[in-house]
N, C-alpha and C positions, 0 to 999 in steps of 0.2 A: 505620476504619483501612485504608489501602491495603496489599494483600498484594503482595509481590514475586513475579513469575512465576519459573518455573524455566527455565533455559537449555534449549533444544531439543537433543535428541540428533541425531547425524548421520542416523540412520534416520528420525526425525521430520521433519527438514528435507527429505530426499529425498521422503518421502511427501507432504508438504504441497506441494512444488513440482510434483509430478505432477498435483495438483488445480488448480494455478494456472499455466497455460501462458503467460500474458502476463507473469509475473514471472520475474526472474532473480536469482540469488545473486551478490553481489559481495563476497567475503570474508564478513564478518559483517553484511552489509547486504542487505536485500531491495529490489529496484528494479523499476520499470516505467515505460514511456512510453505516454501516451495522446494520441491526435490527434483533435481535434474539428473539426466543419465550420465553426464560427464561434468567434471570440474569446469572445463572450458565453457559449457553452456551456462553454468551458474555465474561465471565472471561476465560473459556476454550479457546476461540478464541484468546484472548490476550496471553495466555500461549503458544499456538502453534505458533503464529506469532513471539513471542520472540525466539523460537527455530530456526525458519527460519532466523530471523534477525542475530542471532549469527553465523549461518552457512555462511551467505553471508557477514558478518561483515558490515552490513548496517542497521541502526536502525531507524524505523519510530517514529513519535510522535503519541500519541493517547489520546483520552478522552473517558472514560466509564461513561455513564449516564444510570444506570439501565440496560436496555436491548439493548441500542444503543451504538455502538462504532464508533467514528470518527477517521479515520486514515489519516495521512498526511506524506509526505516525500519529501525530496530534497537531492541533493548531495552537501553538504556544500563545499567540496574540490574544486568543479568546479563552484560554484556560480549559480547553476541551476539544471536542470534535466539531468540525464545520463541514459545509458542503465541499470544500477544497479537499479534505481528507478522503471523502467518498469518490470524488472525481479522480484523484490520484490512484486510489485503490482499484477502481475500474480499469484504468489504463495499465496498472501494474499487473493485474490479473490477466489482461489480454496479452501482454508481453510474455508472461510466464507460459500461457497456453500455446502461444506461437512457437516457443522454444521447447515445447514438449514436456513441461513440468508435470510430474505425477500428481494426482489428487492427494490432498493431505490425508495422512493415515490416522 
């Protein structure tokens, strides 16, 4: 049985964002942009993120435009951000780094 996460408090959001410099808060959505050297790397990134999302049963939204991938997430069940968003964001950031994503400009 899937447990519904708790909505993050404002102090939890602030603390998590301090650990995730490439991520930004846009209302109740966590977003980041990753730039890759090649289109193939961007697609590989989305494939690897999909594996993590399935593992966590928490699925981001994304847009791929050539070598740039915009990723966003929120926890719809709680109407905002939860620890699950930050856990996924950490894993996504690690995958991006492993594939050589450039820092956001």
